[in-house]
C-alpha angles and dihedrals in degrees: 000000000000115000138183108248125192112203119197108202095026092149093061128086098262097030091050092049089052093047092052091043095054093040090054087051089060097256120138105247129194117187126200113232138171101200139050090233091058091045090054091052092053094047091055086068096045094261121142113235121216120187118225144128125224092200103047104031120006097172097085089047091053091049090052091049091052090051094055130078093230136009128213115196108203100145124138108225132141111296092236090059096053101079093056092046095047091045090053091050093046091049091049093051096041112131095011098098088224122149121254118182118190119202105217126160143229089248085091089076102031119133124223101232099152091233099320124123123254125205091209117112126174131213121205100279101025117130114250141170106254120235102253094232090055100051092111089051090055088049089051091051090052092048090054096046093047090053086074086078090056099058099274122124089224121177134177120209116195115190127172122223110344118215136178143101110358097358123156098212137128096305092053091048091054093051088048090053090064090061089059103038109015089241138085102252136214133169123255111316091351091227097118110121128208119185118238140200131190115246093237092053090050090051089052089053091053089053091053092046090050091055103035111007119135118238109253093018128144115210127192123202121197128158099175147324133230134183116250093237091059088055091050092048092051092049091047091053090050095049098035095239137120126261122241135201115222130204115230092259090050091048090055090057094046102037102020124244097291095037091052090053092052094043091054104040135089121229111168120172139174126210107196093132092051093050092045096048101038104022091236115167120175117223101192115067109155115081087178087071087086093062111120098025109149092231087060099042090056089061089065096042101091098076095033092056091050093054 
């Protein structure tokens, strides 16, 4: 059945992937944008563009959400703003029975291991100690799930690292580290593991959740996991360079403060409930299949060309 979907964050990597996926599946899709350039990109795929800004004036966004059959929230805003925005959306949709899907992330439960491995792995409703920076995101998740008791078909989807065409994930970061150091870098022992899922598999999960998702549910989506050092070793082989272990202070200089945190942390999740309830099965498991892509190699070119 064709539906009218309103996607908040449609100009971003994941939101754009979802918008294109649902448009190709013959749904009517409206994407929230803030620039004419972003609007043009959406229209090229038959996606309606609606101008609005969550930060400066949320009322028109709320009105567009109420006019749609289903809402997907995939925006990238500061974590501390998310609870208020999601609360406003949930209150606006209360009693309508409409679907609201919130794209969260497994960063809420990541562990700061400084490159070491952790045996901990979390299923959908396992208890965990939240990452301090992500406490507002955890609050936003809870707001959405509790909205199921107020007549909203509210669902949280919590993927790990998302990779696929044009991504800017861990593999890209390692290629970029070569341009700064001459080596493919990892942090500490490089044994920290962050789960991953291909963007197309994640989009397929959103489709299943739209059709069959349970109000108040939390769904995980993981297609594989790989230690950061293995990524660095694969990139090093591709580019003919050495690998290099970074201290946390060095990692901050190379990857930036937030990037260093992500490149050194463990976030391992399981998704047995998701697979059992929705029948979701990912088909793409090897993030290293992107190794050697020209778009990635060019990220390392600066220092290599100067040698």
